[in-house]
MILUM-301456 format. One record per residue (C-alpha): residue in one letter; z, y negated, x. Coordinates in steps of 0.05 Angstrom, whole numbers, padded with zeros to 5 digits, always signed. Example, Ala and Ser with C-alpha at 12.3 -4.5 7.8 and 13.67 -1.06 7.14 Angstrom:
A+00156+00090+00246/S+00143+00021+00273/
REM end
This chain:
X-00460+00569+02922/X-00516+00595+02885/X-00581+00562+02897/X-00618+00525+02844/X-00682+00541+02814/X-00749+00511+02825/X-00784+00506+02758/X-00860+00487+02762/X-00879+00451+02699/X-00936+00454+02660/X-00955+00383+02623/X-01011+00355+02582/X-01072+00337+02610/X-01091+00284+02564/X-01052+00293+02495/X-00981+00289+02497/X-00976+00337+02443/X-00996+00387+02483/X-00931+00398+02517/X-00897+00459+02499/X-00827+00464+02473/X-00796+00501+02531/X-00828+00450+02577/X-00792+00389+02541/X-00721+00434+02546/X-00735+00445+02615/X-00750+00378+02636/X-00686+00356+02598/X-00637+00405+02627/X-00655+00401+02699/X-00616+00357+02754/X-00684+00320+02777/X-00765+00322+02772/X-00809+00317+02824/X-00869+00276+02802/X-00938+00273+02838/X-00948+00213+02793/X-00886+00176+02772/X-00919+00129+02729/X-00955+00176+02688/X-00894+00224+02685/X-00847+00170+02661/X-00902+00158+02606/X-00888+00222+02584/X-00813+00226+02591/X-00804+00169+02551/X-00844+00187+02496/X-00799+00250+02481/X-00737+00209+02503/X-00722+00245+02569/X-00679+00210+02618/X-00677+00258+02674/X-00677+00228+02742/X-00747+00224+02775/X-00771+00222+02849/X-00839+00221+02875/X-00875+00278+02910/X-00953+00274+02927/X-00995+00287+02981/X-00976+00233+03033/X-00894+00241+03029/X-00897+00319+03017/X-00872+00334+03089/X-00818+00282+03088/X-00798+00299+03017/X-00795+00379+03020/X-00736+00383+03059/X-00700+00334+03016/X-00722+00374+02949/X-00708+00448+02984/X-00636+00416+03003/X-00621+00395+02934/X-00639+00473+02914/X-00598+00497+02961/X-00544+00458+02936/X-00545+00490+02868/X-00591+00438+02842/X-00646+00456+02790/X-00711+00420+02805/X-00775+00410+02756/X-00839+00401+02794/X-00892+00364+02758/X-00964+00339+02767/X-01000+00286+02747/X-01028+00332+02697/X-01036+00406+02679/X-01004+00460+02726/X-00959+00439+02788/X-00997+00477+02849/X-01069+00474+02828/X-01100+00429+02874/X-01041+00389+02886/X-00983+00382+02940/X-00938+00422+02887/X-00965+00488+02932/X-00933+00469+02990/X-00861+00461+02960/X-00870+00526+02926/X-00891+00557+02981/X-00822+00534+03017/X-00781+00551+02964/X-00806+00624+02962/X-00795+00625+03040/X-00721+00601+03025/X-00715+00654+02979/X-00706+00601+02923/X-00720+00624+02847/X-00792+00596+02824/X-00795+00601+02746/X-00863+00576+02723/X-00866+00543+02657/X-00942+00551+02630/X-00971+00497+02601/X-01048+00463+02604/X-01095+00466+02658/X-01166+00427+02657/X-01197+00492+02693/X-01186+00541+02636/X-01197+00487+02584/X-01259+00468+02613/X-01293+00541+02624/X-01270+00572+02547/X-01314+00506+02528/X-01372+00516+02569/X-01408+00567+02538/X-01422+00605+02606/X-01387+00673+02621/X-01311+00671+02624/X-01300+00742+02644/X-01305+00726+02716/X-01308+00661+02748/X-01288+00629+02814/X-01239+00562+02822/X-01267+00516+02879/X-01219+00456+02860/X-01245+00394+02895/X-01303+00405+02945/X-01272+00353+02994/X-01290+00274+03001/X-01343+00286+03063/X-01412+00299+03045/X-01412+00351+03108/X-01350+00391+03079/X-01385+00393+03008/X-01449+00426+03032/X-01415+00473+03072/X-01375+00498+03015/X-01430+00499+02967/X-01474+00539+03018/X-01420+00598+03017/X-01424+00589+02938/X-01502+00603+02931/X-01500+00680+02930/X-01436+00675+02878/X-01444+00706+02815/X-01390+00690+02783/X-01378+00629+02740/X-01359+00568+02789/X-01311+00515+02763/X-01302+00451+02808/X-01263+00388+02797/X-01293+00319+02809/X-01277+00242+02811/X-01317+00199+02772/X-01341+00161+02840/X-01376+00220+02869/X-01392+00258+02811/X-01474+00240+02816/X-01470+00252+02891/X-01443+00318+02878/X-01486+00337+02827/X-01549+00325+02863/X-01517+00361+02929/X-01508+00420+02875/X-01573+00423+02845/X-01608+00420+02916/X-01564+00475+02948/X-01554+00526+02884/X-01617+00506+02845/X-01624+00478+02778/X-01572+00524+02740/X-01535+00509+02675/X-01475+00472+02678/X-01424+00442+02632/X-01389+00379+02648/X-01323+00368+02623/X-01303+00291+02615/X-01228+00263+02603/X-01209+00334+02573/X-01159+00332+02509/X-01164+00254+02512/X-01190+00206+02459/X-01258+00201+02501/X-01269+00275+02510/X-01337+00302+02512/X-01371+00366+02540/X-01450+00351+02568/X-01486+00421+02567/X-01555+00431+02598/X-01591+00440+02662/X-01558+00404+02721/X-01616+00357+02729/X-01608+00334+02652/X-01534+00323+02672/X-01561+00282+02721/X-01607+00240+02681/X-01543+00225+02627/X-01506+00192+02687/X-01569+00151+02705/X-01565+00117+02636/X-01492+00109+02640/X-01435+00095+02689/X-01390+00167+02700/X-01315+00149+02673/X-01257+00192+02675/X-01237+00266+02710/X-01293+00314+02713/X-01287+00389+02710/X-01353+00417+02722/X-01366+00497+02702/X-01431+00521+02741/X-01477+00585+02727/X-01466+00638+02776/X-01529+00655+02808/X-01542+00722+02767/X-01498+00703+02702/X-01564+00705+02665/X-01583+00768+02678/X-01516+00807+02655/X-01510+00851+02605/X-01451+00838+02557/X-01413+00894+02527/X-01440+00898+02456/X-01510+00895+02492/X-01497+00952+02540/X-01465+00994+02480/X-01525+00991+02438/X-01571+01013+02499/X-01529+01063+02520/X-01532+01088+02451/X-01606+01099+02456/X-01597+01154+02505/
REM end
């Protein structure tokens, strides 16, 4: 019996119209959809009149659910993997299932879609030619401080995800360890109340002193030497003088 295919499917990070035609086709045709947040996925499926069976797959059941899903794939069933929003495998449990599928020589076919990482980065106004993605820094302050200290000398643009209840603490920690750098903070990207706040970290902190942070956040932070980089146009102009 031929093995099934695992499809990591990118889904909208807010606006349901951002789904691709290919993603809709796959979600309709697979035998099962494994979702990090079934409530959110049901809204998406209902909107597009998709009735494929749905099962949960999230951080606290991934060890128990992975053997079941691998078993389905070995039986020849095709499985779509979706996260709550964006591309599965990026800062979510999808990575674990994909890794196990590869280990079992099960074909993995990614269906690309939106990510807050790239969406926030391209709108930030900070250098995009070279960047590093750090995901969530961690729940514990000691863990966050340790990781930020490792990033002090990082020259590439830094992208971080953060939850609303920690954003003020994290901004303060970033400023104290990395300095008062330029930053762009994307909030609720692609959603009704989308907002991108740009400025120095201290200026963004002032914004959140005046109003309570709400929504999911993507932080795009200037690298240590990004303000000293010579762009390609300026470089060509300088070289032309010699």
